[in-house]
VOGU-474390 format. One record per atom (N, C-alpha, C, O): residue number from 1; residue in three letters; atom name; x negated, y, z negated. Coordinates in pm, 1 decimal. Layout:
BEGIN
  resi  resn  name         X         Y         Z
   NUM   ALA    CA         X         Y         Z
...
END
This chain:
BEGIN
  resi  resn  name         X         Y         Z
     1   MET     N    2920.6   -2041.4    2034.2
     1   MET    CA    2779.2   -2010.7    2050.5
     1   MET     C    2709.6   -2023.7    1915.1
     1   MET     O    2762.9   -1979.0    1813.5
     2   ALA     N    2594.9   -2082.5    1913.3
     2   ALA    CA    2513.9   -2093.8    1792.5
     2   ALA     C    2407.0   -1984.7    1794.8
     2   ALA     O    2387.8   -1917.7    1896.2
     3   ASP     N    2338.3   -1967.6    1683.0
     3   ASP    CA    2223.7   -1878.4    1681.4
     3   ASP     C    2124.8   -1931.0    1785.5
     3   ASP     O    2101.3   -2051.6    1793.4
     4   VAL     N    2067.7   -1842.1    1864.4
     4   VAL    CA    1981.1   -1884.7    1974.7
     4   VAL     C    1864.0   -1788.1    1990.5
     4   VAL     O    1879.1   -1667.2    1973.4
     5   VAL     N    1747.2   -1843.1    2023.3
     5   VAL    CA    1630.7   -1759.0    2050.4
     5   VAL     C    1636.4   -1718.3    2196.9
     5   VAL     O    1648.2   -1802.1    2286.2
     6   GLN     N    1627.7   -1586.8    2219.3
     6   GLN    CA    1628.8   -1530.6    2354.5
     6   GLN     C    1508.9   -1438.4    2369.9
     6   GLN     O    1464.7   -1375.5    2273.8
     7   GLU     N    1457.6   -1431.3    2490.8
     7   GLU    CA    1356.8   -1329.5    2519.2
     7   GLU     C    1431.6   -1202.6    2557.1
     7   GLU     O    1510.4   -1201.6    2651.7
     8   ARG     N    1406.2   -1096.5    2482.9
     8   ARG    CA    1472.5    -968.2    2507.5
     8   ARG     C    1362.9    -862.6    2511.9
     8   ARG     O    1290.7    -842.8    2414.2
     9   ALA     N    1351.2    -795.7    2624.2
     9   ALA    CA    1249.6    -691.3    2643.2
     9   ALA     C    1109.6    -744.7    2612.7
     9   ALA     O    1025.8    -674.1    2556.7
    10   GLY     N    1085.5    -872.0    2650.9
    10   GLY    CA     954.6    -932.7    2632.3
    10   GLY     C     925.9    -981.6    2491.8
    10   GLY     O     812.8   -1019.9    2461.8
    11   VAL     N    1026.7    -981.2    2404.6
    11   VAL    CA    1009.9   -1022.4    2264.8
    11   VAL     C    1106.2   -1137.3    2236.5
    11   VAL     O    1221.1   -1135.7    2280.6
    12   GLN     N    1058.3   -1236.3    2162.9
    12   GLN    CA    1144.3   -1347.8    2124.0
    12   GLN     C    1232.4   -1302.9    2006.4
    12   GLN     O    1182.6   -1260.8    1902.0
    13   VAL     N    1364.4   -1313.1    2026.5
    13   VAL    CA    1461.9   -1264.8    1928.7
    13   VAL     C    1558.1   -1377.7    1894.6
    13   VAL     O    1615.2   -1440.2    1983.9
    14   LEU     N    1576.1   -1403.8    1766.2
    14   LEU    CA    1680.5   -1495.8    1720.7
    14   LEU     C    1809.7   -1415.3    1716.8
    14   LEU     O    1829.5   -1332.7    1627.8
    15   VAL     N    1897.0   -1439.8    1813.4
    15   VAL    CA    2024.6   -1369.1    1821.9
    15   VAL     C    2128.6   -1453.7    1750.1
    15   VAL     O    2160.0   -1565.0    1792.4
    16   CYS     N    2181.2   -1400.0    1641.8
    16   CYS    CA    2275.6   -1474.0    1558.2
    16   CYS     C    2417.5   -1465.1    1614.3
    16   CYS     O    2461.9   -1360.0    1660.4
    17   ASP     N    2485.1   -1575.8    1609.0
    17   ASP    CA    2622.6   -1587.0    1655.9
    17   ASP     C    2714.0   -1503.7    1565.5
    17   ASP     O    2711.0   -1520.9    1443.7
    18   PRO     N    2794.7   -1414.4    1622.1
    18   PRO    CA    2886.9   -1334.8    1540.0
    18   PRO     C    2984.1   -1420.4    1458.6
    18   PRO     O    3031.9   -1376.8    1353.8
    19   ALA     N    3013.3   -1540.0    1505.3
    19   ALA    CA    3107.5   -1628.1    1435.0
    19   ALA     C    3038.6   -1717.4    1332.6
    19   ALA     O    3103.1   -1801.7    1270.3
    20   GLY     N    2909.1   -1699.7    1315.2
    20   GLY    CA    2834.9   -1782.9    1220.9
    20   GLY     C    2864.0   -1746.4    1076.9
    20   GLY     O    2943.9   -1656.9    1049.3
    21   PRO     N    2798.7   -1816.4     984.9
    21   PRO    CA    2822.3   -1793.2     842.2
    21   PRO     C    2775.4   -1655.1     796.3
    21   PRO     O    2681.0   -1597.9     850.9
    22   VAL     N    2842.9   -1604.4     696.4
    22   VAL    CA    2808.6   -1473.9     638.5
    22   VAL     C    2674.8   -1484.6     565.2
    22   VAL     O    2648.3   -1581.6     494.3
    23   LEU     N    2592.6   -1383.4     584.2
    23   LEU    CA    2467.0   -1374.7     511.6
    23   LEU     C    2500.7   -1316.2     374.7
    23   LEU     O    2521.5   -1195.7     360.8
    24   ALA     N    2505.8   -1403.6     273.6
    24   ALA    CA    2557.5   -1362.1     143.6
    24   ALA     C    2458.9   -1383.2      29.1
    24   ALA     O    2492.0   -1358.1     -86.8
    25   SER     N    2337.3   -1429.3      61.5
    25   SER    CA    2240.0   -1453.5     -44.9
    25   SER     C    2098.6   -1441.1      11.0
    25   SER     O    2077.9   -1440.4     132.4
    26   GLU     N    2002.2   -1431.3     -79.6
    26   GLU    CA    1863.3   -1429.9     -38.2
    26   GLU     C    1828.5   -1561.5      31.1
    26   GLU     O    1748.4   -1563.2     124.6
    27   ARG     N    1887.4   -1669.7     -13.6
    27   ARG    CA    1865.0   -1801.5      48.9
    27   ARG     C    1908.9   -1799.3     195.5
    27   ARG     O    1841.6   -1855.5     281.9
    28   ASP     N    2022.1   -1734.2     222.6
    28   ASP    CA    2069.3   -1722.8     360.8
    28   ASP     C    1968.1   -1645.7     445.8
    28   ASP     O    1941.7   -1682.0     560.5
    29   ALA     N    1912.0   -1539.7     388.7
    29   ALA    CA    1810.7   -1461.9     460.4
    29   ALA     C    1687.3   -1548.0     486.9
    29   ALA     O    1631.3   -1544.3     596.5
    30   LEU     N    1645.4   -1624.1     388.4
    30   LEU    CA    1528.9   -1710.7     406.4
    30   LEU     C    1554.6   -1817.8     512.0
    30   LEU     O    1463.6   -1855.4     585.9
    31   ASP     N    1676.9   -1866.3     519.1
    31   ASP    CA    1710.9   -1963.6     623.1
    31   ASP     C    1694.6   -1902.4     762.2
    31   ASP     O    1642.9   -1967.8     852.8
    32   LEU     N    1738.2   -1777.5     779.7
    32   LEU    CA    1721.1   -1710.8     908.2
    32   LEU     C    1573.8   -1685.8     938.5
    32   LEU     O    1528.8   -1703.1    1051.8
    33   ILE     N    1500.4   -1645.4     837.4
    33   ILE    CA    1356.2   -1624.1     854.9
    33   ILE     C    1290.2   -1756.5     893.7
    33   ILE     O    1204.5   -1759.7     982.0
    34   GLY     N    1329.4   -1863.9     829.2
    34   GLY    CA    1275.2   -1995.5     862.0
    34   GLY     C    1304.0   -2034.7    1005.7
    34   GLY     O    1221.9   -2100.2    1069.9
    35   ALA     N    1418.7   -1995.7    1056.3
    35   ALA    CA    1455.3   -2028.6    1194.6
    35   ALA     C    1367.1   -1956.5    1295.5
    35   ALA     O    1365.7   -1993.8    1412.8
    36   THR     N    1293.5   -1854.3    1253.0
    36   THR    CA    1205.9   -1781.7    1345.1
    36   THR     C    1074.4   -1854.9    1368.1
    36   THR     O     998.0   -1816.0    1456.4
    37   TYR     N    1046.2   -1957.9    1292.6
    37   TYR    CA     919.3   -2028.5    1308.5
    37   TYR     C     909.2   -2100.5    1441.8
    37   TYR     O     804.9   -2157.9    1473.2
    38   HIS     N    1014.1   -2098.6    1519.6
    38   HIS    CA    1010.8   -2153.3    1654.8
    38   HIS     C     968.4   -2046.4    1753.8
    38   HIS     O     980.4   -2065.3    1874.9
    39   GLY     N     918.5   -1933.6    1703.0
    39   GLY    CA     860.8   -1832.7    1789.5
    39   GLY     C     926.6   -1696.3    1789.4
    39   GLY     O     873.1   -1604.3    1851.1
    40   ALA     N    1039.2   -1678.8    1723.9
    40   ALA    CA    1106.0   -1547.7    1724.1
    40   ALA     C    1032.8   -1449.4    1633.3
    40   ALA     O     981.4   -1486.5    1527.8
    41   GLU     N    1029.3   -1324.6    1675.9
    41   GLU    CA     967.6   -1216.9    1598.3
    41   GLU     C    1071.9   -1127.1    1533.3
    41   GLU     O    1042.3   -1053.5    1439.1
    42   VAL     N    1194.0   -1134.2    1584.8
    42   VAL    CA    1302.4   -1046.7    1540.4
    42   VAL     C    1426.1   -1132.3    1517.7
    42   VAL     O    1452.4   -1226.7    1592.3
    43   VAL     N    1502.0   -1098.1    1413.5
    43   VAL    CA    1632.9   -1160.1    1391.5
    43   VAL     C    1738.0   -1052.1    1413.0
    43   VAL     O    1735.9    -948.2    1346.9
    44   ALA     N    1829.9   -1077.1    1505.7
    44   ALA    CA    1939.6    -984.2    1534.7
    44   ALA     C    2066.0   -1039.2    1470.1
    44   ALA     O    2123.8   -1136.9    1517.6
    45   VAL     N    2108.3    -975.2    1361.1
    45   VAL    CA    2224.2   -1020.9    1284.7
    45   VAL     C    2342.8    -929.1    1312.8
    45   VAL     O    2333.7    -808.4    1290.2
    46   PRO     N    2452.9    -983.7    1361.3
    46   PRO    CA    2571.8    -900.4    1379.4
    46   PRO     C    2616.4    -841.8    1245.3
    46   PRO     O    2616.9    -911.8    1144.0
    47   ALA     N    2653.1    -715.9    1244.5
    47   ALA    CA    2693.7    -649.2    1120.7
    47   ALA     C    2806.0    -724.1    1049.8
    47   ALA     O    2811.5    -726.1     926.9
    48   GLU     N    2895.8    -785.9    1127.2
    48   GLU    CA    3008.3    -856.9    1065.2
    48   GLU     C    2965.2    -984.0     992.4
    48   GLU     O    3044.1   -1042.5     918.2
    49   ARG     N    2841.5   -1026.9    1012.8
    49   ARG    CA    2791.4   -1143.7     940.6
    49   ARG     C    2727.2   -1107.3     807.3
    49   ARG     O    2686.1   -1195.7     732.2
    50   LEU     N    2718.4    -979.7     777.8
    50   LEU    CA    2660.0    -936.1     651.3
    50   LEU     C    2768.2    -923.7     545.1
    50   LEU     O    2872.4    -862.4     568.0
    51   ASP     N    2743.0    -981.1     431.3
    51   ASP    CA    2833.4    -967.7     317.8
    51   ASP     C    2856.2    -819.1     290.0
    51   ASP     O    2765.0    -738.1     306.7
    52   ALA     N    2975.7    -783.9     248.4
    52   ALA    CA    3010.5    -643.3     222.9
    52   ALA     C    2915.5    -577.8     123.3
    52   ALA     O    2895.7    -456.4     127.7
    53   ARG     N    2856.2    -656.7      33.3
    53   ARG    CA    2761.1    -600.5     -63.9
    53   ARG     C    2641.0    -536.8       3.1
    53   ARG     O    2578.0    -447.8     -53.9
    54   PHE     N    2608.8    -581.5     123.4
    54   PHE    CA    2494.6    -525.5     194.9
    54   PHE     C    2512.2    -375.6     216.7
    54   PHE     O    2415.3    -299.7     212.4
    55   PHE     N    2634.4    -334.1     239.6
    55   PHE    CA    2662.3    -194.0     271.2
    55   PHE     C    2694.9    -110.7     147.2
    55   PHE     O    2721.1       9.0     158.5
    56   SER     N    2693.5    -171.4      31.8
    56   SER    CA    2715.1    -101.6     -94.2
    56   SER     C    2581.7    -100.3    -168.4
    56   SER     O    2548.1    -196.0    -238.1
    57   LEU     N    2506.6       7.3    -153.5
    57   LEU    CA    2368.0       8.9    -199.9
    57   LEU     C    2353.0     -11.8    -349.7
    57   LEU     O    2247.4     -55.2    -395.7
    58   GLY     N    2455.4      18.0    -425.2
    58   GLY    CA    2448.8      -2.2    -569.6
    58   GLY     C    2429.2    -148.0    -609.0
    58   GLY     O    2384.2    -176.6    -720.0
    59   THR     N    2462.0    -239.5    -520.4
    59   THR    CA    2445.2    -382.5    -549.5
    59   THR     C    2300.1    -427.1    -532.8
    59   THR     O    2261.3    -532.8    -582.5
    60   ARG     N    2220.7    -347.1    -463.2
    60   ARG    CA    2080.3    -377.2    -432.4
    60   ARG     C    2063.1    -493.9    -335.5
    60   ARG     O    1950.7    -535.0    -306.4
    61   PHE     N    2174.0    -546.9    -285.9
    61   PHE    CA    2168.3    -661.5    -197.0
    61   PHE     C    2094.5    -628.0     -66.8
    61   PHE     O    2012.8    -707.4     -20.3
    62   ALA     N    2122.3    -512.0      -7.9
    62   ALA    CA    2054.0    -473.2     116.6
    62   ALA     C    1903.3    -467.9      94.7
    62   ALA     O    1826.8    -517.8     177.2
    63   GLY     N    1861.1    -408.6     -14.1
    63   GLY    CA    1718.2    -399.7     -43.3
    63   GLY     C    1653.9    -535.9     -58.9
    63   GLY     O    1542.4    -557.9     -11.4
    64   GLU     N    1723.2    -627.6    -125.0
    64   GLU    CA    1670.4    -763.1    -143.6
    64   GLU     C    1655.9    -834.4      -9.6
    64   GLU     O    1554.8    -899.6      16.2
    65   ILE     N    1756.6    -821.5      74.3
    65   ILE    CA    1753.0    -887.5     205.0
    65   ILE     C    1644.9    -825.2     292.7
    65   ILE     O    1564.6    -896.2     353.2
    66   MET     N    1643.2    -694.5     299.0
    66   MET    CA    1544.8    -626.4     381.9
    66   MET     C    1402.8    -658.3     335.8
    66   MET     O    1313.5    -676.7     418.5
    67   GLN     N    1381.4    -665.1     204.8
    67   GLN    CA    1248.5    -694.9     151.2
    67   GLN     C    1202.4    -834.9     191.3
    67   GLN     O    1083.7    -855.7     216.2
    68   LYS     N    1293.6    -930.1     197.7
    68   LYS    CA    1257.5   -1065.8     241.8
    68   LYS     C    1201.1   -1061.0     383.4
    68   LYS     O    1098.0   -1121.8     411.9
    69   PHE     N    1268.5    -989.1     471.1
    69   PHE    CA    1221.5    -980.5     609.5
    69   PHE     C    1086.6    -909.7     617.0
    69   PHE     O     998.4    -953.1     691.2
    70   VAL     N    1069.4    -802.6     542.2
    70   VAL    CA     942.4    -730.8     540.2
    70   VAL     C     831.8    -821.8     487.8
    70   VAL     O     723.6    -828.1     546.2
    71   SER     N     858.3    -891.6     379.2
    71   SER    CA     757.0    -979.3     318.0
    71   SER     C     709.7   -1088.5     413.2
    71   SER     O     591.8   -1124.0     414.0
    72   TYR     N     800.1   -1140.7     492.2
    72   TYR    CA     765.0   -1248.2     585.9
    72   TYR     C     727.9   -1194.9     724.5
    72   TYR     O     706.0   -1272.6     817.4
    73   ARG     N     721.1   -1062.8     737.8
    73   ARG    CA     680.6    -996.6     861.5
    73   ARG     C     766.4   -1038.3     980.9
    73   ARG     O     716.6   -1062.2    1091.0
    74   VAL     N     895.2   -1046.1     955.5
    74   VAL    CA     993.3   -1071.9    1060.1
    74   VAL     C    1081.6    -947.6    1068.1
    74   VAL     O    1137.2    -903.6     967.4
    75   ARG     N    1094.0    -892.1    1186.5
    75   ARG    CA    1177.6    -773.0    1202.0
    75   ARG     C    1325.3    -812.5    1196.3
    75   ARG     O    1364.7    -919.5    1242.7
    76   LEU     N    1404.7    -724.5    1139.0
    76   LEU    CA    1549.0    -744.2    1125.8
    76   LEU     C    1620.7    -634.6    1202.2
    76   LEU     O    1590.0    -516.2    1187.7
    77   ALA     N    1717.3    -675.9    1284.2
    77   ALA    CA    1803.5    -579.9    1352.7
    77   ALA     C    1947.3    -610.0    1312.8
    77   ALA     O    1997.9    -719.7    1336.3
    78   VAL     N    2011.9    -511.9    1252.5
    78   VAL    CA    2155.0    -522.6    1222.5
    78   VAL     C    2225.2    -465.8    1344.9
    78   VAL     O    2207.9    -348.9    1379.5
    79   VAL     N    2304.6    -550.2    1409.8
    79   VAL    CA    2363.8    -514.8    1538.4
    79   VAL     C    2514.9    -499.3    1523.6
    79   VAL     O    2584.3    -591.5    1480.8
    80   GLY     N    2564.4    -381.3    1559.7
    80   GLY    CA    2708.8    -360.7    1558.2
    80   GLY     C    2747.0    -225.8    1500.1
    80   GLY     O    2662.3    -147.9    1456.5
    81   ASP     N    2874.7    -201.2    1500.9
    81   ASP    CA    2930.2     -75.5    1452.7
    81   ASP     C    2942.5     -78.2    1300.7
    81   ASP     O    3018.1    -158.1    1245.4
    82   ILE     N    2868.5       8.9    1234.1
    82   ILE    CA    2875.7      17.5    1087.9
    82   ILE     C    2928.9     153.6    1043.3
    82   ILE     O    2913.7     192.0     927.4
    83   GLU     N    2990.3     225.3    1134.9
    83   GLU    CA    3036.0     361.6    1106.9
    83   GLU     C    3127.1     368.8     984.4
    83   GLU     O    3115.0     462.0     904.8
    84   ARG     N    3217.5     273.1     967.6
    84   ARG    CA    3309.4     278.5     852.7
    84   ARG     C    3233.0     270.1     720.9
    84   ARG     O    3276.4     326.7     620.5
    85   HIS     N    3121.1     200.6     720.3
    85   HIS    CA    3038.0     193.5     599.8
    85   HIS     C    2962.1     323.9     578.6
    85   HIS     O    2945.6     369.4     465.5
    86   LEU     N    2916.3     383.1     687.5
    86   LEU    CA    2840.1     507.5     678.9
    86   LEU     C    2925.4     624.3     632.9
    86   LEU     O    2877.0     713.2     562.8
    87   GLU     N    3052.1     624.5     671.9
    87   GLU    CA    3142.0     734.2     634.4
    87   GLU     C    3154.5     748.5     483.3
    87   GLU     O    3170.1     859.4     432.4
    88   GLY     N    3147.9     638.4     412.7
    88   GLY    CA    3168.7     642.9     269.0
    88   GLY     C    3042.8     653.7     185.6
    88   GLY     O    3050.6     653.4      62.8
    89   SER     N    2925.2     663.4     250.2
    89   SER    CA    2802.3     660.4     171.4
    89   SER     C    2690.6     740.8     237.0
    89   SER     O    2635.5     700.4     339.4
    90   SER     N    2658.5     853.2     177.8
    90   SER    CA    2546.1     931.6     229.2
    90   SER     C    2414.4     857.7     203.5
    90   SER     O    2319.5     871.7     280.6
    91   ALA     N    2408.5     779.6      96.1
    91   ALA    CA    2287.6     702.0      66.6
    91   ALA     C    2264.0     595.5     173.7
    91   ALA     O    2150.5     574.0     216.4
    92   LEU     N    2370.3     529.5     216.5
    92   LEU    CA    2357.1     429.1     322.2
    92   LEU     C    2315.7     496.2     452.7
    92   LEU     O    2231.4     444.4     525.9
    93   ARG     N    2374.8     610.6     481.0
    93   ARG    CA    2338.3     684.2     603.0
    93   ARG     C    2188.8     717.7     599.9
    93   ARG     O    2120.3     704.4     701.4
    94   ALA     N    2138.5     760.9     485.0
    94   ALA    CA    1996.1     793.9     471.2
    94   ALA     C    1909.4     669.1     489.2
    94   ALA     O    1803.7     675.5     552.0
    95   LEU     N    1953.5     556.7     434.5
    95   LEU    CA    1878.9     431.1     449.8
    95   LEU     C    1870.7     391.2     597.6
    95   LEU     O    1764.4     352.4     646.1
    96   VAL     N    1981.9     400.9     667.4
    96   VAL    CA    1984.8     364.7     809.0
    96   VAL     C    1891.8     456.8     888.9
    96   VAL     O    1814.3     409.8     972.2
    97   GLU     N    1899.5     585.7     863.7
    97   GLU    CA    1813.8     680.3     935.4
    97   GLU     C    1666.7     654.0     908.5
    97   GLU     O    1585.1     656.0    1000.6
    98   GLU     N    1632.7     629.5     782.9
    98   GLU    CA    1493.4     601.4     746.2
    98   GLU     C    1446.6     470.1     808.6
    98   GLU     O    1335.9     462.3     861.9
    99   SER     N    1529.7     368.5     802.0
    99   SER    CA    1493.2     238.1     859.8
    99   SER     C    1470.3     250.2    1009.4
    99   SER     O    1375.5     192.6    1062.7
   100   ASN     N    1555.4     323.8    1076.6
   100   ASN    CA    1544.2     336.6    1221.4
   100   ASN     C    1421.0     415.9    1265.0
   100   ASN     O    1382.0     410.4    1381.6
   101   ARG     N    1360.1     489.0    1172.6
   101   ARG    CA    1234.9     558.8    1204.2
   101   ARG     C    1115.7     463.6    1197.7
   101   ARG     O    1010.2     491.8    1254.7
   102   GLY     N    1132.3     351.9    1128.9
   102   GLY    CA    1023.9     256.1    1112.8
   102   GLY     C    1028.4     145.6    1217.0
   102   GLY     O    1100.3     154.7    1316.5
   103   GLY     N     951.7      42.7    1192.9
   103   GLY    CA     943.0     -65.6    1289.2
   103   GLY     C     986.3    -200.3    1236.7
   103   GLY     O     974.0    -300.4    1307.2
   104   GLN     N    1037.1    -205.7    1113.9
   104   GLN    CA    1066.5    -334.8    1053.3
   104   GLN     C    1215.1    -369.2    1050.0
   104   GLN     O    1253.1    -483.0    1077.2
   105   VAL     N    1298.8    -271.6    1017.0
   105   VAL    CA    1443.8    -293.6    1008.0
   105   VAL     C    1513.7    -185.2    1089.1
   105   VAL     O    1491.0     -65.8    1069.5
   106   TRP     N    1599.4    -230.2    1180.9
   106   TRP    CA    1672.2    -136.2    1265.4
   106   TRP     C    1820.1    -162.0    1256.1
   106   TRP     O    1863.8    -275.1    1235.1
   107   PHE     N    1896.3     -57.4    1271.7
   107   PHE    CA    2041.7     -64.8    1282.3
   107   PHE     C    2075.4     -13.7    1421.8
   107   PHE     O    2052.0     103.0    1453.2
   108   VAL     N    2130.3    -101.4    1505.2
   108   VAL    CA    2159.9     -66.0    1643.9
   108   VAL     C    2304.9    -101.7    1675.7
   108   VAL     O    2359.9    -195.4    1617.8
   109   PRO     N    2367.2     -27.4    1767.6
   109   PRO    CA    2508.1     -53.1    1796.7
   109   PRO     C    2534.0    -180.5    1876.2
   109   PRO     O    2641.4    -239.8    1865.7
   110   ASP     N    2434.7    -223.1    1956.6
   110   ASP    CA    2455.7    -341.8    2039.3
   110   ASP     C    2320.1    -396.9    2083.9
   110   ASP     O    2216.0    -336.9    2057.2
   111   LEU     N    2322.5    -510.8    2151.6
   111   LEU    CA    2198.2    -574.4    2193.9
   111   LEU     C    2124.4    -491.6    2299.3
   111   LEU     O    2001.6    -496.2    2306.0
   112   ARG     N    2195.7    -417.7    2379.6
   112   ARG    CA    2130.6    -331.2    2478.6
   112   ARG     C    2046.0    -224.7    2407.9
   112   ARG     O    1935.0    -194.1    2451.5
   113   ALA     N    2098.5    -168.9    2299.3
   113   ALA    CA    2022.1     -70.6    2221.3
   113   ALA     C    1901.4    -137.6    2154.7
   113   ALA     O    1795.7     -76.1    2141.3
   114   LEU     N    1917.2    -262.2    2113.8
   114   LEU    CA    1803.3    -336.4    2057.6
   114   LEU     C    1695.5    -352.5    2165.1
   114   LEU     O    1577.1    -331.9    2138.2
   115   ASP     N    1736.3    -389.0    2285.9
   115   ASP    CA    1640.0    -401.9    2395.4
   115   ASP     C    1562.9    -272.3    2414.7
   115   ASP     O    1441.3    -274.9    2433.9
   116   ASP     N    1632.1    -159.3    2409.7
   116   ASP    CA    1566.3     -29.0    2424.7
   116   ASP     C    1463.5      -6.3    2314.2
   116   ASP     O    1353.0      41.4    2339.8
   117   ARG     N    1501.2     -41.1    2190.5
   117   ARG    CA    1408.3     -25.6    2076.6
   117   ARG     C    1287.3    -114.9    2094.0
   117   ARG     O    1174.7     -73.0    2066.8
   118   LEU     N    1308.8    -237.1    2138.7
   118   LEU    CA    1198.7    -330.4    2157.0
   118   LEU     C    1102.3    -280.8    2265.7
   118   LEU     O     980.6    -292.0    2250.8
   119   ARG     N    1156.5    -226.6    2373.3
   119   ARG    CA    1072.1    -173.3    2480.0
   119   ARG     C     988.2     -56.4    2428.4
   119   ARG     O     871.9     -42.2    2466.4
   120   ALA     N    1045.5      26.2    2343.4
   120   ALA    CA     977.1     145.8    2292.7
   120   ALA     C     874.1     112.1    2185.3
   120   ALA     O     782.4     190.5    2160.8
   121   ALA     N     888.3      -3.1    2121.4
   121   ALA    CA     800.0     -38.0    2007.5
   121   ALA     C     661.1     -80.3    2052.3
   121   ALA     O     576.4    -112.3    1968.8
END
């Protein structure tokens, strides 16, 4: 399966293939943002496609990636189980909780939970 645009809860979402390339640079984030110009408003990235630096806040990588999506007004959904990352970092847990209160970046366990968030937004 390749990355594909799907309508989910009435919103066009670029659903990224879990087997696709790792998002490991700002350029990779910009490539995903560029792929939304075909009409997607949200990019759903499987957690396993994020470079490990994303979950280590000291690297600032998560902030750089998230800021790209905010700047281009494309919503980002990190989809999947990130519990092992949360266990080791209270700062990451706080970031996830804060992000999930907003409307730009969400951390959801699966696409069904993303659909619920989209319906509520």
